[in-house]
C-alpha positions in Angstrom: 1.8 22.6 8.5 5.4 21.6 8.0 6.0 19.3 5.0 8.1 16.9 7.2 5.2 16.5 9.6 2.7 16.0 6.7 4.9 13.4 5.2 5.3 11.5 8.5 1.5 11.6 8.9 1.1 10.1 5.4 3.8 7.5 6.0 2.3 6.5 9.3 -1.2 6.3 7.8 0.0 4.0 5.0 2.0 1.8 7.4 -0.9 1.4 9.9 -3.3 0.7 7.0 -1.1 -1.9 5.3 -0.6 -3.8 8.6 -4.4 -3.9 9.2 -4.9 -5.1 5.7 -2.1 -7.7 6.0 -3.0 -9.1 9.4 -6.8 -8.7 9.3 -8.4 -7.9 6.0 -6.7 -10.1 3.5 -6.6 -13.2 5.8 -10.4 -12.7 6.3 -10.7 -13.4 2.5 -10.0 -17.1 3.3 -13.3 -17.3 5.2 -15.6 -16.2 2.4 -17.3 -18.6 0.0 -16.9 -17.9 -3.7 -20.4 -16.3 -3.8 -19.7 -14.2 -0.7 -16.3 -13.0 -2.0 -17.8 -12.2 -5.4 -20.3 -10.0 -3.6 -18.1 -8.4 -1.0 -14.7 -8.0 -2.8 -15.9 -5.4 -5.4 -17.4 -3.3 -2.7 -14.2 -3.6 -0.6 -11.9 -2.6 -3.4 -13.9 0.5 -4.2 -14.1 1.6 -0.6 -10.4 0.9 0.2 -9.4 2.9 -2.9 -10.9 6.0 -1.4 -8.5 5.7 1.5 -5.4 4.3 -0.1 -5.2 6.3 -3.4 -5.1 9.8 -1.8 -2.5 8.6 0.7 -0.3 7.0 -2.1 -0.7 10.1 -4.3 0.2 12.4 -1.4 3.2 10.2 -0.5 4.5 10.1 -4.1 3.9 13.9 -4.6 5.7 14.8 -1.4 8.8 12.7 -2.2 9.0 13.9 -5.8 8.8 17.5 -4.4 11.4 16.7 -1.7 13.7 15.0 -4.2 13.6 18.1 -6.4 14.3 20.4 -3.4 16.8 18.2 -1.5 19.0 15.7 -3.5 20.1 13.7 -0.5 20.6 9.9 -0.6 17.9 9.3 2.1 15.3 11.2 0.0 16.2 9.2 -3.2 16.2 5.9 -1.2 12.7 6.6 0.2 11.5 7.8 -3.3 12.7 4.6 -4.8 10.8 2.6 -2.1 7.7 4.7 -2.8 8.0 4.0 -6.5 8.4 0.3 -5.7 5.1 0.3 -3.8 3.4 1.7 -6.9 5.0 -1.0 -9.1 4.0 -3.8 -6.7 0.5 -2.4 -6.3 -0.3 -2.0 -10.0 1.7 -5.0 -11.4 0.9 -7.6 -8.7 -1.8 -6.5 -6.2 -4.3 -5.0 -8.7 -4.2 -8.0 -11.1 -4.7 -10.3 -8.1 -7.7 -8.3 -7.0 -9.1 -8.6 -10.6 -8.5 -12.3 -10.5 -10.5 -12.6 -7.3 -13.4 -10.9 -9.0 -13.1 -12.8 -12.3 -12.0 -16.4 -11.6 -14.5 -19.0 -10.8 -12.3 -20.3 -8.0 -10.4 -17.4 -6.6 -8.8 -19.1 -3.5 -5.4 -19.3 -5.2 -5.5 -15.6 -6.1 -6.6 -14.8 -2.5 -3.7 -16.7 -1.1 -1.2 -15.2 -3.5 -2.5 -11.7 -2.6 -1.9 -12.4 1.1 1.7 -13.7 0.4 2.7 -11.0 -2.1 1.3 -8.2 0.1 4.2 -8.8 2.5 6.3 -6.9 -0.1 4.2 -3.7 0.4 3.9 -4.3 4.1 7.7 -4.4 4.5 8.3 -1.5 2.1 5.8 0.9 3.7 7.1 -0.1 7.1 10.7 0.7 5.9 9.5 4.0 4.4 8.1 5.0 7.8 11.2 4.0 9.7 13.5 5.8 7.3 11.3 8.9 7.3 11.5 9.0 11.1 15.2 8.4 11.1 15.9 11.2 8.5 13.1 13.5 9.5 13.9 17.2 9.7 11.1 18.3 12.0 
């Protein structure tokens, strides 16, 4: 399989996934009682990690490799966006997920997660658009 096709598949997967999370999964957190979210959320975070982490690692790896092979501005721009998704994920989203699990009243953390996740939604959508525009299939 061509690396460009593989990269487009990863980018498409992450883009579709983040839109489902943003429009369906995270808003559903508003409808759980504290007891229900404390039960469900740890299960959700483990299960979604099995999907998200391999995609994120694949995306990061392909863009690092591509940047080492092809030092064009589109490649570095997309790599910068990929790195920003990692920063937002581990500096904002992961701590908010921990807060949902740990705080007695997690509704504020749930709302903040929904709002701040727009950063990743826009970033992964931009990555997909740019990768289509600059694809070398």
